[in-house]
PDB file as gemmi writes it, atoms N, CA and C in Angstrom:
CRYST1    1.000    1.000    1.000  90.00  90.00  90.00 P 1                      
ATOM      1  N   MET A   1     -13.234  -0.183   4.267  1.00  0.00           N  
ATOM      2  CA  MET A   1     -12.059  -0.993   4.227  1.00  0.00           C  
ATOM      3  C   MET A   1     -10.798  -0.083   4.404  1.00  0.00           C  
ATOM      4  N   ASN A   2      -9.900  -0.441   5.253  1.00  0.00           N  
ATOM      5  CA  ASN A   2      -8.696   0.279   5.493  1.00  0.00           C  
ATOM      6  C   ASN A   2      -7.551  -0.177   4.574  1.00  0.00           C  
ATOM      7  N   VAL A   3      -6.922   0.805   3.859  1.00  0.00           N  
ATOM      8  CA  VAL A   3      -5.901   0.474   2.914  1.00  0.00           C  
ATOM      9  C   VAL A   3      -4.674   1.278   3.303  1.00  0.00           C  
ATOM     10  N   ALA A   4      -3.528   0.593   3.383  1.00  0.00           N  
ATOM     11  CA  ALA A   4      -2.233   1.250   3.559  1.00  0.00           C  
ATOM     12  C   ALA A   4      -1.588   1.370   2.203  1.00  0.00           C  
ATOM     13  N   LEU A   5      -1.253   2.627   1.877  1.00  0.00           N  
ATOM     14  CA  LEU A   5      -0.603   2.908   0.572  1.00  0.00           C  
ATOM     15  C   LEU A   5       0.861   3.142   0.857  1.00  0.00           C  
ATOM     16  N   ILE A   6       1.685   2.178   0.635  1.00  0.00           N  
ATOM     17  CA  ILE A   6       3.136   2.197   0.999  1.00  0.00           C  
ATOM     18  C   ILE A   6       3.854   2.792  -0.220  1.00  0.00           C  
ATOM     19  N   GLY A   7       4.576   3.868  -0.024  1.00  0.00           N  
ATOM     20  CA  GLY A   7       5.250   4.585  -1.073  1.00  0.00           C  
ATOM     21  C   GLY A   7       4.459   5.718  -1.592  1.00  0.00           C  
ATOM     22  N   ALA A   8       3.636   6.306  -0.728  1.00  0.00           N  
ATOM     23  CA  ALA A   8       2.765   7.440  -1.063  1.00  0.00           C  
ATOM     24  C   ALA A   8       3.541   8.542  -1.670  1.00  0.00           C  
ATOM     25  N   SER A   9       2.903   9.329  -2.508  1.00  0.00           N  
ATOM     26  CA  SER A   9       3.566  10.523  -3.147  1.00  0.00           C  
ATOM     27  C   SER A   9       2.674  11.684  -3.123  1.00  0.00           C  
ATOM     28  N   HIS A  10       3.329  12.870  -3.023  1.00  0.00           N  
ATOM     29  CA  HIS A  10       2.593  14.141  -3.058  1.00  0.00           C  
ATOM     30  C   HIS A  10       2.688  14.748  -4.474  1.00  0.00           C  
ATOM     31  N   LYS A  11       3.298  14.033  -5.395  1.00  0.00           N  
ATOM     32  CA  LYS A  11       3.433  14.528  -6.816  1.00  0.00           C  
ATOM     33  C   LYS A  11       2.255  14.017  -7.656  1.00  0.00           C  
ATOM     34  N   PRO A  12       1.467  14.892  -8.216  1.00  0.00           N  
ATOM     35  CA  PRO A  12       0.249  14.506  -8.932  1.00  0.00           C  
ATOM     36  C   PRO A  12       0.502  13.564 -10.116  1.00  0.00           C  
ATOM     37  N   HIS A  13       1.671  13.622 -10.689  1.00  0.00           N  
ATOM     38  CA  HIS A  13       1.940  12.730 -11.869  1.00  0.00           C  
ATOM     39  C   HIS A  13       2.291  11.325 -11.485  1.00  0.00           C  
ATOM     40  N   ARG A  14       2.475  11.039 -10.227  1.00  0.00           N  
ATOM     41  CA  ARG A  14       2.904   9.667  -9.781  1.00  0.00           C  
ATOM     42  C   ARG A  14       1.648   8.798  -9.627  1.00  0.00           C  
ATOM     43  N   TYR A  15       1.798   7.491  -9.926  1.00  0.00           N  
ATOM     44  CA  TYR A  15       0.714   6.568  -9.776  1.00  0.00           C  
ATOM     45  C   TYR A  15       0.243   6.419  -8.360  1.00  0.00           C  
ATOM     46  N   ALA A  16       1.217   6.510  -7.392  1.00  0.00           N  
ATOM     47  CA  ALA A  16       0.847   6.378  -5.950  1.00  0.00           C  
ATOM     48  C   ALA A  16      -0.086   7.538  -5.558  1.00  0.00           C  
ATOM     49  N   TYR A  17       0.137   8.716  -6.106  1.00  0.00           N  
ATOM     50  CA  TYR A  17      -0.708   9.865  -5.842  1.00  0.00           C  
ATOM     51  C   TYR A  17      -2.111   9.644  -6.426  1.00  0.00           C  
ATOM     52  N   LYS A  18      -2.175   9.133  -7.646  1.00  0.00           N  
ATOM     53  CA  LYS A  18      -3.413   8.863  -8.311  1.00  0.00           C  
ATOM     54  C   LYS A  18      -4.224   7.824  -7.562  1.00  0.00           C  
ATOM     55  N   ALA A  19      -3.526   6.790  -7.031  1.00  0.00           N  
ATOM     56  CA  ALA A  19      -4.177   5.716  -6.263  1.00  0.00           C  
ATOM     57  C   ALA A  19      -4.756   6.272  -5.005  1.00  0.00           C  
ATOM     58  N   LEU A  20      -4.013   7.189  -4.347  1.00  0.00           N  
ATOM     59  CA  LEU A  20      -4.561   7.800  -3.128  1.00  0.00           C  
ATOM     60  C   LEU A  20      -5.892   8.493  -3.439  1.00  0.00           C  
ATOM     61  N   GLN A  21      -5.906   9.262  -4.521  1.00  0.00           N  
ATOM     62  CA  GLN A  21      -7.105  10.001  -4.908  1.00  0.00           C  
ATOM     63  C   GLN A  21      -8.231   9.031  -5.179  1.00  0.00           C  
ATOM     64  N   ASP A  22      -7.963   8.014  -6.012  1.00  0.00           N  
ATOM     65  CA  ASP A  22      -8.969   7.072  -6.497  1.00  0.00           C  
ATOM     66  C   ASP A  22      -9.507   6.271  -5.306  1.00  0.00           C  
ATOM     67  N   LEU A  23      -8.650   5.888  -4.402  1.00  0.00           N  
ATOM     68  CA  LEU A  23      -9.163   5.071  -3.223  1.00  0.00           C  
ATOM     69  C   LEU A  23     -10.065   5.972  -2.353  1.00  0.00           C  
ATOM     70  N   ARG A  24      -9.668   7.217  -2.158  1.00  0.00           N  
ATOM     71  CA  ARG A  24     -10.525   8.132  -1.383  1.00  0.00           C  
ATOM     72  C   ARG A  24     -11.861   8.370  -2.139  1.00  0.00           C  
ATOM     73  N   ASN A  25     -11.829   8.560  -3.376  1.00  0.00           N  
ATOM     74  CA  ASN A  25     -13.036   8.786  -4.186  1.00  0.00           C  
ATOM     75  C   ASN A  25     -13.968   7.567  -4.221  1.00  0.00           C  
ATOM     76  N   ASN A  26     -13.388   6.423  -3.919  1.00  0.00           N  
ATOM     77  CA  ASN A  26     -14.214   5.198  -3.849  1.00  0.00           C  
ATOM     78  C   ASN A  26     -14.561   4.822  -2.424  1.00  0.00           C  
ATOM     79  N   ASN A  27     -14.377   5.801  -1.508  1.00  0.00           N  
ATOM     80  CA  ASN A  27     -14.774   5.689  -0.064  1.00  0.00           C  
ATOM     81  C   ASN A  27     -13.990   4.633   0.734  1.00  0.00           C  
ATOM     82  N   TYR A  28     -12.753   4.434   0.334  1.00  0.00           N  
ATOM     83  CA  TYR A  28     -11.849   3.604   1.227  1.00  0.00           C  
ATOM     84  C   TYR A  28     -11.125   4.530   2.183  1.00  0.00           C  
ATOM     85  N   THR A  29     -10.857   4.018   3.343  1.00  0.00           N  
ATOM     86  CA  THR A  29     -10.042   4.760   4.291  1.00  0.00           C  
ATOM     87  C   THR A  29      -8.575   4.463   3.953  1.00  0.00           C  
ATOM     88  N   VAL A  30      -7.867   5.526   3.589  1.00  0.00           N  
ATOM     89  CA  VAL A  30      -6.475   5.323   3.103  1.00  0.00           C  
ATOM     90  C   VAL A  30      -5.508   5.862   4.123  1.00  0.00           C  
ATOM     91  N   TYR A  31      -4.466   5.122   4.365  1.00  0.00           N  
ATOM     92  CA  TYR A  31      -3.375   5.485   5.269  1.00  0.00           C  
ATOM     93  C   TYR A  31      -2.082   5.568   4.427  1.00  0.00           C  
ATOM     94  N   PRO A  32      -1.716   6.727   3.925  1.00  0.00           N  
ATOM     95  CA  PRO A  32      -0.504   6.859   3.132  1.00  0.00           C  
ATOM     96  C   PRO A  32       0.717   6.594   4.079  1.00  0.00           C  
ATOM     97  N   VAL A  33       1.682   5.918   3.487  1.00  0.00           N  
ATOM     98  CA  VAL A  33       2.931   5.635   4.262  1.00  0.00           C  
ATOM     99  C   VAL A  33       4.131   6.157   3.438  1.00  0.00           C  
ATOM    100  N   HIS A  34       4.908   7.013   4.090  1.00  0.00           N  
ATOM    101  CA  HIS A  34       6.133   7.534   3.505  1.00  0.00           C  
ATOM    102  C   HIS A  34       7.005   8.018   4.624  1.00  0.00           C  
ATOM    103  N   ALA A  35       8.286   7.686   4.588  1.00  0.00           N  
ATOM    104  CA  ALA A  35       9.194   7.948   5.691  1.00  0.00           C  
ATOM    105  C   ALA A  35       9.418   9.430   5.894  1.00  0.00           C  
ATOM    106  N   LYS A  36       9.310  10.279   4.852  1.00  0.00           N  
ATOM    107  CA  LYS A  36       9.662  11.704   5.025  1.00  0.00           C  
ATOM    108  C   LYS A  36       8.479  12.682   4.958  1.00  0.00           C  
ATOM    109  N   LEU A  37       7.405  12.302   4.277  1.00  0.00           N  
ATOM    110  CA  LEU A  37       6.288  13.218   4.146  1.00  0.00           C  
ATOM    111  C   LEU A  37       5.408  13.231   5.415  1.00  0.00           C  
ATOM    112  N   LYS A  38       4.866  14.387   5.744  1.00  0.00           N  
ATOM    113  CA  LYS A  38       4.032  14.523   6.929  1.00  0.00           C  
ATOM    114  C   LYS A  38       2.568  14.511   6.536  1.00  0.00           C  
ATOM    115  N   GLU A  39       2.206  15.065   5.340  1.00  0.00           N  
ATOM    116  CA  GLU A  39       0.866  15.068   4.901  1.00  0.00           C  
ATOM    117  C   GLU A  39       0.803  15.190   3.383  1.00  0.00           C  
ATOM    118  N   ILE A  40      -0.290  14.747   2.804  1.00  0.00           N  
ATOM    119  CA  ILE A  40      -0.563  14.962   1.373  1.00  0.00           C  
ATOM    120  C   ILE A  40      -1.952  15.536   1.286  1.00  0.00           C  
ATOM    121  N   GLU A  41      -2.048  16.783   0.877  1.00  0.00           N  
ATOM    122  CA  GLU A  41      -3.369  17.439   0.771  1.00  0.00           C  
ATOM    123  C   GLU A  41      -4.216  17.282   2.047  1.00  0.00           C  
ATOM    124  N   GLN A  42      -3.619  17.641   3.143  1.00  0.00           N  
ATOM    125  CA  GLN A  42      -4.287  17.627   4.476  1.00  0.00           C  
ATOM    126  C   GLN A  42      -4.559  16.193   4.990  1.00  0.00           C  
ATOM    127  N   ILE A  43      -4.088  15.153   4.327  1.00  0.00           N  
ATOM    128  CA  ILE A  43      -4.184  13.782   4.777  1.00  0.00           C  
ATOM    129  C   ILE A  43      -2.908  13.422   5.500  1.00  0.00           C  
ATOM    130  N   PRO A  44      -3.009  12.999   6.785  1.00  0.00           N  
ATOM    131  CA  PRO A  44      -1.790  12.601   7.522  1.00  0.00           C  
ATOM    132  C   PRO A  44      -1.106  11.443   6.822  1.00  0.00           C  
ATOM    133  N   VAL A  45       0.250  11.534   6.827  1.00  0.00           N  
ATOM    134  CA  VAL A  45       1.068  10.455   6.265  1.00  0.00           C  
ATOM    135  C   VAL A  45       1.831   9.828   7.431  1.00  0.00           C  
ATOM    136  N   TYR A  46       1.835   8.472   7.387  1.00  0.00           N  
ATOM    137  CA  TYR A  46       2.505   7.738   8.518  1.00  0.00           C  
ATOM    138  C   TYR A  46       3.925   7.353   8.033  1.00  0.00           C  
ATOM    139  N   PRO A  47       4.855   7.460   9.025  1.00  0.00           N  
ATOM    140  CA  PRO A  47       6.267   7.129   8.713  1.00  0.00           C  
ATOM    141  C   PRO A  47       6.525   5.637   8.457  1.00  0.00           C  
ATOM    142  N   SER A  48       5.641   4.771   8.914  1.00  0.00           N  
ATOM    143  CA  SER A  48       5.705   3.357   8.714  1.00  0.00           C  
ATOM    144  C   SER A  48       4.331   2.730   8.831  1.00  0.00           C  
ATOM    145  N   ILE A  49       4.184   1.501   8.351  1.00  0.00           N  
ATOM    146  CA  ILE A  49       2.878   0.826   8.474  1.00  0.00           C  
ATOM    147  C   ILE A  49       2.559   0.523   9.970  1.00  0.00           C  
ATOM    148  N   THR A  50       3.595   0.320  10.770  1.00  0.00           N  
ATOM    149  CA  THR A  50       3.366   0.008  12.166  1.00  0.00           C  
ATOM    150  C   THR A  50       2.912   1.192  12.935  1.00  0.00           C  
ATOM    151  N   ALA A  51       3.038   2.419  12.385  1.00  0.00           N  
ATOM    152  CA  ALA A  51       2.563   3.648  13.047  1.00  0.00           C  
ATOM    153  C   ALA A  51       1.070   3.877  12.837  1.00  0.00           C  
ATOM    154  N   ILE A  52       0.460   3.068  11.953  1.00  0.00           N  
ATOM    155  CA  ILE A  52      -0.974   3.182  11.694  1.00  0.00           C  
ATOM    156  C   ILE A  52      -1.761   2.606  12.904  1.00  0.00           C  
ATOM    157  N   PRO A  53      -2.609   3.314  13.517  1.00  0.00           N  
ATOM    158  CA  PRO A  53      -3.276   2.801  14.714  1.00  0.00           C  
ATOM    159  C   PRO A  53      -4.398   1.737  14.425  1.00  0.00           C  
ATOM    160  N   ASP A  54      -4.848   1.665  13.258  1.00  0.00           N  
ATOM    161  CA  ASP A  54      -5.975   0.796  12.979  1.00  0.00           C  
ATOM    162  C   ASP A  54      -5.510  -0.458  12.204  1.00  0.00           C  
ATOM    163  N   GLU A  55      -6.422  -1.476  12.189  1.00  0.00           N  
ATOM    164  CA  GLU A  55      -6.132  -2.654  11.374  1.00  0.00           C  
ATOM    165  C   GLU A  55      -6.134  -2.283   9.926  1.00  0.00           C  
ATOM    166  N   ILE A  56      -5.343  -3.010   9.154  1.00  0.00           N  
ATOM    167  CA  ILE A  56      -5.214  -2.782   7.688  1.00  0.00           C  
ATOM    168  C   ILE A  56      -5.744  -4.012   6.943  1.00  0.00           C  
ATOM    169  N   HIS A  57      -6.667  -3.805   6.090  1.00  0.00           N  
ATOM    170  CA  HIS A  57      -7.152  -4.938   5.252  1.00  0.00           C  
ATOM    171  C   HIS A  57      -6.240  -5.153   4.067  1.00  0.00           C  
ATOM    172  N   THR A  58      -5.900  -4.061   3.368  1.00  0.00           N  
ATOM    173  CA  THR A  58      -5.148  -4.191   2.112  1.00  0.00           C  
ATOM    174  C   THR A  58      -3.902  -3.263   2.166  1.00  0.00           C  
ATOM    175  N   VAL A  59      -2.819  -3.783   1.703  1.00  0.00           N  
ATOM    176  CA  VAL A  59      -1.602  -2.964   1.505  1.00  0.00           C  
ATOM    177  C   VAL A  59      -1.471  -2.854  -0.029  1.00  0.00           C  
ATOM    178  N   THR A  60      -1.323  -1.619  -0.504  1.00  0.00           N  
ATOM    179  CA  THR A  60      -1.025  -1.399  -1.888  1.00  0.00           C  
ATOM    180  C   THR A  60       0.389  -0.910  -1.993  1.00  0.00           C  
ATOM    181  N   MET A  61       1.269  -1.588  -2.658  1.00  0.00           N  
ATOM    182  CA  MET A  61       2.663  -1.337  -2.632  1.00  0.00           C  
ATOM    183  C   MET A  61       3.147  -0.512  -3.861  1.00  0.00           C  
ATOM    184  N   TYR A  62       3.814   0.581  -3.552  1.00  0.00           N  
ATOM    185  CA  TYR A  62       4.392   1.392  -4.633  1.00  0.00           C  
ATOM    186  C   TYR A  62       5.930   1.638  -4.394  1.00  0.00           C  
ATOM    187  N   LEU A  63       6.538   0.668  -3.767  1.00  0.00           N  
ATOM    188  CA  LEU A  63       7.984   0.789  -3.542  1.00  0.00           C  
ATOM    189  C   LEU A  63       8.722  -0.299  -4.287  1.00  0.00           C  
ATOM    190  N   ASN A  64       9.938  -0.076  -4.626  1.00  0.00           N  
ATOM    191  CA  ASN A  64      10.695  -1.144  -5.335  1.00  0.00           C  
ATOM    192  C   ASN A  64      11.002  -2.265  -4.439  1.00  0.00           C  
ATOM    193  N   GLU A  65      11.526  -3.333  -4.967  1.00  0.00           N  
ATOM    194  CA  GLU A  65      11.793  -4.583  -4.231  1.00  0.00           C  
ATOM    195  C   GLU A  65      12.757  -4.371  -3.063  1.00  0.00           C  
ATOM    196  N   GLU A  66      13.851  -3.618  -3.318  1.00  0.00           N  
ATOM    197  CA  GLU A  66      14.831  -3.389  -2.265  1.00  0.00           C  
ATOM    198  C   GLU A  66      14.177  -2.704  -1.046  1.00  0.00           C  
ATOM    199  N   LYS A  67      13.431  -1.652  -1.295  1.00  0.00           N  
ATOM    200  CA  LYS A  67      12.769  -0.919  -0.152  1.00  0.00           C  
ATOM    201  C   LYS A  67      11.708  -1.726   0.532  1.00  0.00           C  
ATOM    202  N   SER A  68      10.895  -2.491  -0.251  1.00  0.00           N  
ATOM    203  CA  SER A  68       9.842  -3.258   0.431  1.00  0.00           C  
ATOM    204  C   SER A  68      10.362  -4.464   1.154  1.00  0.00           C  
ATOM    205  N   THR A  69      11.482  -5.004   0.691  1.00  0.00           N  
ATOM    206  CA  THR A  69      12.074  -6.146   1.428  1.00  0.00           C  
ATOM    207  C   THR A  69      12.543  -5.653   2.812  1.00  0.00           C  
ATOM    208  N   ALA A  70      13.053  -4.454   2.878  1.00  0.00           N  
ATOM    209  CA  ALA A  70      13.538  -3.920   4.131  1.00  0.00           C  
ATOM    210  C   ALA A  70      12.382  -3.697   5.128  1.00  0.00           C  
ATOM    211  N   MET A  71      11.132  -3.575   4.573  1.00  0.00           N  
ATOM    212  CA  MET A  71       9.979  -3.356   5.408  1.00  0.00           C  
ATOM    213  C   MET A  71       9.158  -4.639   5.621  1.00  0.00           C  
ATOM    214  N   ALA A  72       9.600  -5.778   5.117  1.00  0.00           N  
ATOM    215  CA  ALA A  72       8.856  -7.026   5.172  1.00  0.00           C  
ATOM    216  C   ALA A  72       8.324  -7.403   6.524  1.00  0.00           C  
ATOM    217  N   ASP A  73       9.207  -7.340   7.558  1.00  0.00           N  
ATOM    218  CA  ASP A  73       8.765  -7.773   8.911  1.00  0.00           C  
ATOM    219  C   ASP A  73       7.640  -6.948   9.421  1.00  0.00           C  
ATOM    220  N   GLU A  74       7.768  -5.584   9.264  1.00  0.00           N  
ATOM    221  CA  GLU A  74       6.714  -4.723   9.745  1.00  0.00           C  
ATOM    222  C   GLU A  74       5.400  -4.850   9.003  1.00  0.00           C  
ATOM    223  N   ILE A  75       5.508  -5.038   7.683  1.00  0.00           N  
ATOM    224  CA  ILE A  75       4.271  -5.311   6.880  1.00  0.00           C  
ATOM    225  C   ILE A  75       3.538  -6.537   7.360  1.00  0.00           C  
ATOM    226  N   ILE A  76       4.307  -7.596   7.441  1.00  0.00           N  
ATOM    227  CA  ILE A  76       3.700  -8.931   7.901  1.00  0.00           C  
ATOM    228  C   ILE A  76       3.197  -8.820   9.301  1.00  0.00           C  
ATOM    229  N   SER A  77       3.873  -8.072  10.169  1.00  0.00           N  
ATOM    230  CA  SER A  77       3.384  -7.930  11.576  1.00  0.00           C  
ATOM    231  C   SER A  77       2.066  -7.198  11.685  1.00  0.00           C  
ATOM    232  N   LYS A  78       1.731  -6.379  10.676  1.00  0.00           N  
ATOM    233  CA  LYS A  78       0.474  -5.689  10.658  1.00  0.00           C  
ATOM    234  C   LYS A  78      -0.697  -6.581  10.222  1.00  0.00           C  
ATOM    235  N   LYS A  79      -0.403  -7.762   9.739  1.00  0.00           N  
ATOM    236  CA  LYS A  79      -1.371  -8.767   9.314  1.00  0.00           C  
ATOM    237  C   LYS A  79      -2.457  -8.288   8.428  1.00  0.00           C  
ATOM    238  N   PRO A  80      -2.086  -7.732   7.283  1.00  0.00           N  
ATOM    239  CA  PRO A  80      -3.127  -7.345   6.324  1.00  0.00           C  
ATOM    240  C   PRO A  80      -3.694  -8.638   5.710  1.00  0.00           C  
ATOM    241  N   LYS A  81      -4.913  -8.523   5.108  1.00  0.00           N  
ATOM    242  CA  LYS A  81      -5.517  -9.643   4.471  1.00  0.00           C  
ATOM    243  C   LYS A  81      -4.858  -9.879   3.050  1.00  0.00           C  
ATOM    244  N   ARG A  82      -4.436  -8.780   2.463  1.00  0.00           N  
ATOM    245  CA  ARG A  82      -3.793  -8.875   1.133  1.00  0.00           C  
ATOM    246  C   ARG A  82      -2.755  -7.772   0.862  1.00  0.00           C  
ATOM    247  N   ILE A  83      -1.880  -8.069  -0.044  1.00  0.00           N  
ATOM    248  CA  ILE A  83      -0.889  -7.075  -0.517  1.00  0.00           C  
ATOM    249  C   ILE A  83      -1.020  -7.057  -2.060  1.00  0.00           C  
ATOM    250  N   ILE A  84      -1.220  -5.849  -2.575  1.00  0.00           N  
ATOM    251  CA  ILE A  84      -1.189  -5.661  -4.026  1.00  0.00           C  
ATOM    252  C   ILE A  84       0.154  -5.076  -4.399  1.00  0.00           C  
ATOM    253  N   PHE A  85       0.876  -5.822  -5.276  1.00  0.00           N  
ATOM    254  CA  PHE A  85       2.192  -5.336  -5.756  1.00  0.00           C  
ATOM    255  C   PHE A  85       1.883  -4.708  -7.141  1.00  0.00           C  
ATOM    256  N   ASN A  86       1.888  -3.355  -7.210  1.00  0.00           N  
ATOM    257  CA  ASN A  86       1.646  -2.619  -8.393  1.00  0.00           C  
ATOM    258  C   ASN A  86       2.836  -2.755  -9.339  1.00  0.00           C  
ATOM    259  N   PRO A  87       2.570  -2.513 -10.682  1.00  0.00           N  
ATOM    260  CA  PRO A  87       3.683  -2.613 -11.608  1.00  0.00           C  
ATOM    261  C   PRO A  87       4.886  -1.884 -11.182  1.00  0.00           C  
ATOM    262  N   GLY A  88       6.041  -2.508 -11.182  1.00  0.00           N  
ATOM    263  CA  GLY A  88       7.312  -1.909 -10.772  1.00  0.00           C  
ATOM    264  C   GLY A  88       7.601  -2.144  -9.309  1.00  0.00           C  
ATOM    265  N   ALA A  89       6.607  -2.693  -8.526  1.00  0.00           N  
ATOM    266  CA  ALA A  89       6.757  -2.946  -7.102  1.00  0.00           C  
ATOM    267  C   ALA A  89       6.784  -4.466  -6.834  1.00  0.00           C  
ATOM    268  N   GLU A  90       6.894  -5.250  -7.830  1.00  0.00           N  
ATOM    269  CA  GLU A  90       6.904  -6.702  -7.628  1.00  0.00           C  
ATOM    270  C   GLU A  90       7.996  -7.149  -6.738  1.00  0.00           C  
ATOM    271  N   ASN A  91       7.746  -8.122  -5.822  1.00  0.00           N  
ATOM    272  CA  ASN A  91       8.772  -8.532  -4.863  1.00  0.00           C  
ATOM    273  C   ASN A  91       8.474 -10.015  -4.555  1.00  0.00           C  
ATOM    274  N   PRO A  92       9.105 -10.960  -5.271  1.00  0.00           N  
ATOM    275  CA  PRO A  92       8.838 -12.354  -5.023  1.00  0.00           C  
ATOM    276  C   PRO A  92       9.197 -12.831  -3.581  1.00  0.00           C  
ATOM    277  N   VAL A  93      10.253 -12.254  -3.016  1.00  0.00           N  
ATOM    278  CA  VAL A  93      10.630 -12.624  -1.653  1.00  0.00           C  
ATOM    279  C   VAL A  93       9.525 -12.225  -0.630  1.00  0.00           C  
ATOM    280  N   LEU A  94       9.096 -11.008  -0.693  1.00  0.00           N  
ATOM    281  CA  LEU A  94       8.039 -10.561   0.227  1.00  0.00           C  
ATOM    282  C   LEU A  94       6.707 -11.275  -0.088  1.00  0.00           C  
ATOM    283  N   GLU A  95       6.460 -11.529  -1.330  1.00  0.00           N  
ATOM    284  CA  GLU A  95       5.233 -12.247  -1.727  1.00  0.00           C  
ATOM    285  C   GLU A  95       5.211 -13.640  -1.090  1.00  0.00           C  
ATOM    286  N   LYS A  96       6.337 -14.323  -1.152  1.00  0.00           N  
ATOM    287  CA  LYS A  96       6.440 -15.654  -0.554  1.00  0.00           C  
ATOM    288  C   LYS A  96       6.281 -15.616   0.998  1.00  0.00           C  
ATOM    289  N   GLN A  97       6.972 -14.639   1.593  1.00  0.00           N  
ATOM    290  CA  GLN A  97       6.814 -14.510   3.024  1.00  0.00           C  
ATOM    291  C   GLN A  97       5.381 -14.222   3.466  1.00  0.00           C  
ATOM    292  N   ALA A  98       4.714 -13.329   2.729  1.00  0.00           N  
ATOM    293  CA  ALA A  98       3.311 -12.980   3.034  1.00  0.00           C  
ATOM    294  C   ALA A  98       2.415 -14.188   2.904  1.00  0.00           C  
ATOM    295  N   GLN A  99       2.587 -14.972   1.822  1.00  0.00           N  
ATOM    296  CA  GLN A  99       1.780 -16.110   1.595  1.00  0.00           C  
ATOM    297  C   GLN A  99       1.944 -17.163   2.697  1.00  0.00           C  
ATOM    298  N   GLU A 100       3.178 -17.288   3.216  1.00  0.00           N  
ATOM    299  CA  GLU A 100       3.467 -18.173   4.341  1.00  0.00           C  
ATOM    300  C   GLU A 100       2.759 -17.750   5.556  1.00  0.00           C  
ATOM    301  N   HIS A 101       2.411 -16.490   5.652  1.00  0.00           N  
ATOM    302  CA  HIS A 101       1.654 -15.982   6.860  1.00  0.00           C  
ATOM    303  C   HIS A 101       0.162 -15.848   6.537  1.00  0.00           C  
ATOM    304  N   GLY A 102      -0.314 -16.445   5.484  1.00  0.00           N  
ATOM    305  CA  GLY A 102      -1.758 -16.424   5.147  1.00  0.00           C  
ATOM    306  C   GLY A 102      -2.209 -15.148   4.566  1.00  0.00           C  
ATOM    307  N   ILE A 103      -1.309 -14.340   4.008  1.00  0.00           N  
ATOM    308  CA  ILE A 103      -1.637 -13.101   3.414  1.00  0.00           C  
ATOM    309  C   ILE A 103      -1.803 -13.267   1.887  1.00  0.00           C  
ATOM    310  N   GLN A 104      -2.927 -12.920   1.331  1.00  0.00           N  
ATOM    311  CA  GLN A 104      -3.113 -13.066  -0.139  1.00  0.00           C  
ATOM    312  C   GLN A 104      -2.250 -12.005  -0.816  1.00  0.00           C  
ATOM    313  N   THR A 105      -1.685 -12.386  -1.967  1.00  0.00           N  
ATOM    314  CA  THR A 105      -0.842 -11.434  -2.725  1.00  0.00           C  
ATOM    315  C   THR A 105      -1.369 -11.422  -4.141  1.00  0.00           C  
ATOM    316  N   LEU A 106      -1.223 -10.187  -4.794  1.00  0.00           N  
ATOM    317  CA  LEU A 106      -1.625 -10.017  -6.160  1.00  0.00           C  
ATOM    318  C   LEU A 106      -0.563  -9.127  -6.808  1.00  0.00           C  
ATOM    319  N   ASN A 107      -0.205  -9.500  -8.016  1.00  0.00           N  
ATOM    320  CA  ASN A 107       0.554  -8.629  -8.863  1.00  0.00           C  
ATOM    321  C   ASN A 107      -0.433  -8.008  -9.783  1.00  0.00           C  
ATOM    322  N   ALA A 108      -0.824  -6.737  -9.427  1.00  0.00           N  
ATOM    323  CA  ALA A 108      -1.951  -6.085 -10.182  1.00  0.00           C  
ATOM    324  C   ALA A 108      -1.740  -4.611  -9.998  1.00  0.00           C  
ATOM    325  N   CYS A 109      -2.599  -3.839 -10.713  1.00  0.00           N  
ATOM    326  CA  CYS A 109      -2.602  -2.370 -10.604  1.00  0.00           C  
ATOM    327  C   CYS A 109      -3.791  -1.918  -9.875  1.00  0.00           C  
ATOM    328  N   THR A 110      -3.553  -1.232  -8.759  1.00  0.00           N  
ATOM    329  CA  THR A 110      -4.663  -0.696  -7.931  1.00  0.00           C  
ATOM    330  C   THR A 110      -5.591   0.161  -8.766  1.00  0.00           C  
ATOM    331  N   LEU A 111      -5.007   1.002  -9.640  1.00  0.00           N  
ATOM    332  CA  LEU A 111      -5.871   1.946 -10.428  1.00  0.00           C  
ATOM    333  C   LEU A 111      -6.816   1.158 -11.345  1.00  0.00           C  
ATOM    334  N   VAL A 112      -6.279   0.128 -11.974  1.00  0.00           N  
ATOM    335  CA  VAL A 112      -7.077  -0.656 -12.903  1.00  0.00           C  
ATOM    336  C   VAL A 112      -8.163  -1.407 -12.067  1.00  0.00           C  
ATOM    337  N   MET A 113      -7.754  -2.015 -10.945  1.00  0.00           N  
ATOM    338  CA  MET A 113      -8.715  -2.750 -10.114  1.00  0.00           C  
ATOM    339  C   MET A 113      -9.836  -1.871  -9.676  1.00  0.00           C  
ATOM    340  N   LEU A 114      -9.541  -0.613  -9.273  1.00  0.00           N  
ATOM    341  CA  LEU A 114     -10.525   0.351  -8.817  1.00  0.00           C  
ATOM    342  C   LEU A 114     -11.475   0.698  -9.970  1.00  0.00           C  
ATOM    343  N   ARG A 115     -10.937   0.941 -11.156  1.00  0.00           N  
ATOM    344  CA  ARG A 115     -11.727   1.390 -12.260  1.00  0.00           C  
ATOM    345  C   ARG A 115     -12.573   0.293 -12.908  1.00  0.00           C  
ATOM    346  N   THR A 116     -12.230  -0.974 -12.631  1.00  0.00           N  
ATOM    347  CA  THR A 116     -12.994  -2.077 -13.186  1.00  0.00           C  
ATOM    348  C   THR A 116     -13.879  -2.779 -12.143  1.00  0.00           C  
ATOM    349  N   GLY A 117     -13.861  -2.257 -10.915  1.00  0.00           N  
ATOM    350  CA  GLY A 117     -14.672  -2.846  -9.853  1.00  0.00           C  
ATOM    351  C   GLY A 117     -14.076  -4.111  -9.263  1.00  0.00           C  
ATOM    352  N   ALA A 118     -12.772  -4.398  -9.501  1.00  0.00           N  
ATOM    353  CA  ALA A 118     -12.168  -5.592  -8.998  1.00  0.00           C  
ATOM    354  C   ALA A 118     -11.396  -5.443  -7.722  1.00  0.00           C  
ATOM    355  N   PHE A 119     -11.464  -4.192  -7.143  1.00  0.00           N  
ATOM    356  CA  PHE A 119     -10.699  -3.924  -5.923  1.00  0.00           C  
ATOM    357  C   PHE A 119     -11.309  -4.602  -4.774  1.00  0.00           C  
TER     358      PHE A 119                                                      
END                                                                             
């Protein structure tokens, strides 16, 4: 399963960094997205979700509402099956837009989902 991790981080104490590690350890193909980073531990980082060449099944969101709203059109244009809004990344506007386009949305924690087998 292909997962876009929007708001990726190279800082080990950040939840987005931990999610990248846990997703990889659970054999998901992860596409980190960050406007300024080029790579995280030899993993290429994409400047936007639209730069990812493959289809995306799941978006896991680690950006605040203001930043994710600015990316709404490009996220929806990628047609993921679902978007997970992690704690602190909730966005009712983007959630509603996604649902209108048939994209499942969840307000959940990717780390907890992975560790409980619910991902």
